N, C-alpha and C positions, 0 to 999 in steps of 0.2 A: 313756785318756778314755772316755767311757760310750757302748756301742753305742745307738744310735739307730733304733727299729725303730716307722715308721708307716707314714701312705697311702703316703709316697713312695718306700718301701723299705726298705731296711735299710743304714745308714751305718757303719762305724767308721774306728780307724785302725789299719794294719797295722805288726806282729803283736801289739798289745797291747788290741785289744778286737773287733776282724775278726779273729778267729783260726782256725787251720785247723778246731777242732773245731767252731766254731760254722757255719765255711761246710759242712762234712759235714752237719751235721745239720739246714739249712737246706734242703739239696739232696736228701736222702733223703726232708725232711717235704712238698718241693715234688712231688717224683716219688710221694709216699703219696696227696698232694694229687689229681694229674693220674691218679691210678690206674693207673699204668705207661705213660702216653699219650706220643706225639711232644713231644720238647722242644726250640725253637731257641734258641743261644747265641751272643751277641756279644761282644765287651768295648771295652772304649776302650784306649788304648798304654801305662797305668801299667804299670813292671814287674812289680809285684804281681797285675797280672789273669790273666796267663797260669797262673800257679801255682794262683790261685782258679779259673782254669778247669778245673786238672787234678782240685782236689778235688769242683767240682761234676759233672766228668763221673762219678767215682767214687761219689757218692751216687746220683746218677739211675740209673746204669748198676744199681747193687744192686737198685733197685726195677723193675727191668725196662723202665726207658727205652728209646726209640731218642732218641740225640742227634744234632743236625744240626749243626754247628760253622760258623758264618758266619765266623770268624776276628775281626779288628779291622772293626768297623763302626757305625756312627752306630745309636741308639738308635731314630731312627724308620724306620731299615733292618730292625731287628731285629722292630717289629711287625708291617709291612708282610711280612714272609717269612713269621712266622710264623703269619698266616693265609693267605698263597698257598700254603705247603707244605700247608696244611690240618692243622697241628701243635696239640695240645691245649694249648698254653702255652709263652710264653717267657721267658728270662732274657737282661737285659745285666749285667756285669758293668762296672760304673763308679761313679764318686762324681758324675758330671755336675760343674756347677762348683767344686767344694773340692777345695783344694790338696792336694798330698802332706802327708802320708801318708795318706789319706783314701783309702778305696776303698768298693764299694757295691754292692749288688745288687737289681735293679729285678724284678718279676717280672709277669709278662702271661698272660690268658687267651688261648682261642684266638683270638677276632678281633684279638687286637693291642693290647687295651684292656690297662690297669695293674688289676690287682685294686682292686676298692672296698672301702670299711671291712669291708663284712661278708665279703666273701671272703677279706680278708686274716685277718681275725679267725679263720675256719674254719681256713686254712692254719696262721696262728700256732698254733692250740690244737695241731696235730698236731706240729707243733715243740716245742713247750713238753711234751705226754706223750710223746713218746719210742718212738712203739708204731709204727715205721715200717714199710710195706713190703716184702718182700724176694721177689724174681721173677728167673727166669732171663731168657735173650732180649734184653739189653738191648745196642745197640752204637752206634760214634759216626760218623758221616757227616760228611765235609767239602764245605761247600758255601759256593761263592765268586762266586755270580753274585746276590748279595744287592745289592750297588749299582746294578749296570747296570738290574735291575725296578724300583728303586726310580727311578732316572734317567726311565726312562722311563715311568711313572705320572706323574712332575712335568709332561714333555713333551707327556702326552696331556691337561693340563688346560685350563683357558680362561687360558692365560698368551698374549701376541701375539710369539710364537717368531721369528717373520718380521719384525716390526717391530726386535725386542733384534739379532737377526742384522744387520740393515739397518744399524742404529745403530754396529756393529763398538765397544761400550764398552768401556774400558780399566778395569780392576775388578782392583783390589788384596786380597788374600785372607791374615788371618791366621787360621791353623788350630788355632795352638797346638798345634801339632805331634799333634792329637788325633782322634779317630775320622772326623770330618768333612771331614779336610784333603784328602785325596784324590777323595771323593765332589765337594765341593763345586766344585775346580777342574774336575772330568771335564765335571760340568752344566756351567760356564760356558764351559768351550769348544765344547758342541756348541751353545752356543746362540751361538756366534761370537763372545763375550768375548776381548780381548787380555788374558791373565788376568797379575796378577803378584803370584807365589806369596809369601807369607812365612809363617817356620814352619809350614810343611806336608809335614815328616818325623817320620812316625809311628815312627822309632827314637829318638827322643831327646825323649822327653816331659821336665818341661814347661817351656820359655823363659820364663814369667811364669805370676803366677796364671793359672787357665785362666777362671775368672770375665769374661764380658766387658763389662765396666763401663769407662768414660772411663780410668778410674785404670791401669786393666790394657792402653790401647789403643794406648801413644806412638809405639813402633814403628809401626804401621800408621797412625799420622795425618802421621807424618813421612814416609812412603812414598808418602801420597796426595800431600801437596805436592809432593813432590822429581820425583813422575814424571807429577804434573800427570793422575793416574786421575780419572775420571769419579765413580768412590767405593769404597768400601772395605768389604768385609766381614767380620766377626769371627764365630767361634762359640767353645762352650765344650769341653770335652773329648770329649763323646759327641755332639755337633751337634744338640740339639736348643733350641738358642738360639740368635738369630744379631742383632748386633748392628750399626748402619751407621755408616760414616764418613764425610760428604759433601766434594762435589770442594772445599770452602775448606779440608780437615783437619780439619774437627769433629767428633767424636762426637757424634751427635744425641741421644742417649738410647735405651736399650731400648722406653721406651713406644712411642717413634713407630714400631717394628717392625712391629706390628699394626696399629697405624692406617693407614700406607702400606699394606700390606699388601692390607687390608679396605679402603679408598677405592679400588683399582682393581678389586678382585674386583667390589665392589657395583656399580663403573661398567659394569659388561658385562652389568647384569642388569636392565634397564628394565621394568619396571610390575610389580605383586605388593609383598609385603612380603618380603622374606626374612630373616632369622633370622639373627643373630648372638651368639655365647655369650661371654662374658669372666668372669673373677673378681671379689670384691670391691673387690680391692686393682688392680685397672688402671685405669690413667689416664682420666677423664674427659672427656679427648681421642675415647675409643671414642663414648660418648653424641654428643661434635658429628658425628662423621664418620655414624654411623648413621643421625643425623638429619635431615643433609643429605640421602643418597641414601634415605630412606623405610624404614628397614630399621627391624627392631624389634630392641632389646638386652636381652638377658637375662642376668643375675650370678648367678654362682654361689658355693660354698664356696673359698676357695683349696684349692689341691691339681689336677692335669692332669686326672686320673680324672673328679674331679667334673665339670669342663667338659667332656671329652668325652663322659661317659655324658649330660647334658643336650643339646649337643649334635646327640649320634643320636639322642636322642628325640624333640626339634623338629624334625630333619632340616634343623637349618641349614644355612648356606652356609660359613662358614668362624668359626672360632672361638680362642683363646686365651689368655695371659696376657703382662700388661705387661713380663715378665721378656724380652722380646726370642722369646717362643713361638708359631708360627702354626700352628693346626692348619687343615688343609686336607681335608674328609673324603673325597674324590675319591683322594686319594694316601693317607691313612691316618689312622688315630685317635692320634696321637701329633703332640708339637711336632715342627716340623721346618724345620728352618732351609736345606734346598733347598728347599722349598715357598714359605718366604719369602722367598727369594733369587729365585725367577724372577717373583713378581706384582711385586716392588719395581721388579727391572729391565722388566719389562712394564709398569709405570708411568712410567718414567723415557723407555723408548724411545717408546712411545707419545704421550704427553704434548708431547714434544720439550725439556722443562724438566730445568735440572740439578736433583740430590737437593736442596744445601740450597735452590731454590724453592720444591719441592715442602715441605718439610719447614716453610718459613716460612709457607707457608698456611695450615697447620692453626692451631687455635687453642692458642696455649701456655699452658700453667702451671707451677709451680713444685712440684718433689715431692722432699719428703724423708722418708731412711729411717733411722731408727734402730731399737736393741733396748736391751734389758734382760735381766741375766743371770738365771735362776731358779735354783733351789737345787731345788725341788720342785714337783708340779703342784695343790701346795696353795697356795704360796707364789705361781705365775702366775696361778692361779683368785682368788686374795684381790688379786692387782692388777688383774686385769677388773673384780671389782666395784669398787674405787676407780673404774676409769675409767668404770664408767656410772653412779657419780653425778656425777661431775666434768660427763661431758657431758650431762646429763639433761634439757638445754634445745634439745637438737638433736635433729634428727629421728633416733632409734637403730634401727638393722639390726641385729638380734641372731642371723640367721644363723649368723654365725661370730665368735666372738669379740664386740667391741664397735667398730661403725660408726656413727660421727655424721658427719650431713650438715647441713651448712649452706649459704644463699644463696651464701655468696664461698668455700667450701673445704668439704674433708673430712676427718676423720682414722679411723684403721681401726688397733684393739690385737686383735692374736692372739697362740695361743700358735704357734710356731713348728711344721711337719712333719718336718724336718730336723733342728735344734737345740734344748740345751734353753734356749730364749730366749722372750719377750715380743716379736715384731717389731709394733712401731709404723711408720707409712707414714701423711703429712699432704699433703697436696695442696691448692692456691690459686693464685688467679688472682698474688698475688704471693710472693715469699720470707718477708715478714717474717710474713704471715698465716699460712703454712705453719710455721713457729717458733715462734708464738705458741700454736696447738695442740697444736704437741708441747710445749711448754714447760708448757702446763696439765694433761698428764697428768705431766709428769716432775718437779712439783714437790712 
């Protein structure tokens, strides 16, 4: 399969596209890009992650880098520790929600924020030119306190830890045997929750497809119902995305993760006009949540780094993406399932309501996601031009791809950052209207 290099990092299948040679050259290039600075590395538990890490060590050491090895660690933990340990950059070895045999690499700058488009282009220019730095003095240092630091930062935020501890909530957790399995369970126990762990053994990846969507959460839904849990949390393999199963055993949808987290946080900030940042494809429910709280909502291109940079520039209080990604600046600059879980538990405990009630109180929309396979960039470009013509009667937003907004719904068509496809997302008050929007561009 094709090696995918984008603003979201590098992804490919092992060993046919994400090969040892590719990994080695990427490591040498990153070490050169950072001029031999310190690099923090963490991985998800895929069996290919450990050998890839060894290859990355070799490339970074050849450039004279000091490498700090966190072991298996969530992506947001790597971001936090990159900044906390004053490293020049960070690398996460993960393919996130992609199933096996995929793996990948995410590259961070010293702030813990992923490389943006311009930075990524400079880095890839070094990779493609193959003129790598060679210097002595490289070494590897093991460091296993990253998760504890991460949890401490979450607990220091504006969460209602007292109310959560008093509520003694029963929480089921499906870690998909991924990097967040131990960290999320540990956080919940510190918050006094009665935890029901499911698939939280990092030695056995993956019991199911790691994308935390309803189709993959059958076991968790069953466990919540059987044990009468207050709610269930599911994370993907690198724990940057969080999905919720309600007390009724229903997966309430990734789009509501950020909405519920933001609803709680904005409720703790009376007065003023706080800023929230999301991407163009995030549900309209965020407009409703922000309007109710008197907050300003800003939308960016899709891609975590785009949201993060705008969130930092504007001094926003919370941001994220509708795929279950919550970014809490006080903790770090990455999507973070631990922050999302703490905020949502605070909402449940502080309100005295069940998560199903809180979800039902939010405005409801029907979202449909589909995709079109594209064999080339030219083919994708042609599809976008066609879409622009089809939806010329709507309010067009051309920040990224084509987004057409109507009074009763919207549709967003854009090339994927991680796969050779064009993604199509439509949302409306009714499923029929969302389907109608999809049909217009699919005809």
